[in-house]
GUVEX-782757 format. One record per residue (C-alpha): y, x, z. Coordinates in steps of 0.02 Angstrom, whole numbers, plus 50000, padded with zeros to 5 digits. Layout:
BEGIN
     py     px     pz
      Y      X      Z
...
//
This chain:
BEGIN
     py     px     pz
  48714  50395  50806
  48827  50242  50759
  48867  50197  50572
  49074  50140  50536
  49109  50013  50423
  49145  50071  50255
  49217  49920  50192
  49411  49949  50143
  49463  49758  50258
  49408  49881  50413
  49552  50006  50367
  49671  49922  50274
  49851  49875  50372
  49832  49692  50380
  50012  49627  50442
  50124  49634  50278
  50297  49646  50234
  50327  49580  50062
  50471  49561  49932
  50503  49470  49786
  50554  49525  49620
  50743  49460  49592
  50762  49526  49766
  50882  49688  49781
  50795  49866  49797
  50955  49864  49943
  50860  49709  50030
  50685  49809  50001
  50758  49975  50064
  50808  49866  50218
  50630  49814  50248
  50574  49965  50208
  50667  50020  50344
  50645  49902  50469
  50481  49883  50475
  50447  50090  50438
  50335  50064  50292
  50356  50147  50108
  50267  50037  50006
  50315  49837  49989
  50202  49719  49879
  50304  49606  49774
  50237  49413  49765
  50287  49291  49711
  50201  49098  49738
  50117  49180  49858
  50024  49296  49718
  50050  49481  49707
  50146  49525  49565
  50195  49730  49594
  50233  49845  49690
  50371  49963  49762
  50375  50122  49864
  50514  50193  49922
  50473  50339  49758
  50525  50209  49645
  50670  50170  49714
  50751  50357  49764
  50694  50367  49542
  50772  50214  49477
  50931  50264  49590
  50928  50433  49510
  50876  50417  49355
  51044  50264  49309
  51123  50267  49455
  51090  50106  49472
  51174  50000  49613
  51078  49949  49741
  51144  49781  49794
  51150  49727  49613
  50992  49789  49552
  50842  49690  49555
  50658  49730  49632
  50596  49706  49478
  50685  49831  49378
  50611  49968  49506
  50438  49904  49516
  50246  49959  49483
  50176  49793  49373
  50014  49888  49330
  49962  49891  49552
  49799  49943  49598
  49708  49798  49658
  49544  49815  49772
  49454  49677  49862
  49431  49682  50061
  49263  49732  50042
  49269  49858  49928
  49211  50026  49994
  49317  50168  50061
  49261  50315  49978
  49283  50221  49792
  49485  50167  49842
  49502  50331  49948
  49448  50438  49784
  49545  50319  49660
  49689  50363  49746
  49681  50529  49774
  49614  50576  49596
  49752  50443  49526
  49876  50502  49656
  49937  50363  49740
  50021  50338  49893
  49938  50146  49926
  49809  49984  49864
  49819  49834  49866
  49722  49719  49939
  49709  49564  49881
  49558  49407  49817
  49609  49288  49664
  49777  49391  49688
  49825  49318  49862
  49873  49471  49944
  49760  49510  50099
  49830  49682  50147
  49859  49854  50083
  49800  50045  50116
  49903  50169  50100
  49870  50361  50100
  49896  50316  50308
  49768  50198  50330
  49655  50328  50241
  49733  50460  50362
  49678  50373  50500
  49479  50296  50422
  49471  50507  50422
  49505  50541  50593
  49380  50392  50635
  49247  50443  50553
  49266  50645  50600
  49283  50590  50778
  49104  50484  50749
  49041  50655  50666
  49073  50745  50829
  49017  50607  50987
  48874  50639  50849
  48869  50826  50882
  48879  50819  51080
  48743  50686  51083
//
């Protein structure tokens, strides 16, 4: 039986779309739609400083009637980002995300952004594991 790699780097999304903290939530929303993503790491000088999701944008707009073209990403972003290393164990990261009801983990090394691991990536990893199990059972 072949053993699948369990490091996050094998399942994370490498092609990243980012946004700056001084950009507007209108711009963040535009990038999310354009690239069909729900989470954007917020970077400053190449370092991760936060994360903004569609949920964060909806929340700030519903709570304070924020104007998307005037409200900055910094006002809606999460500052306490769940940062993981590329070598971190898939099981550990997925369990932490589930226990804390998180939609993503930012993969970085020394603050430098490497990728993002989302619930969609976790489902793809689950599908790969189930496929391996099925292959082993039919072999």
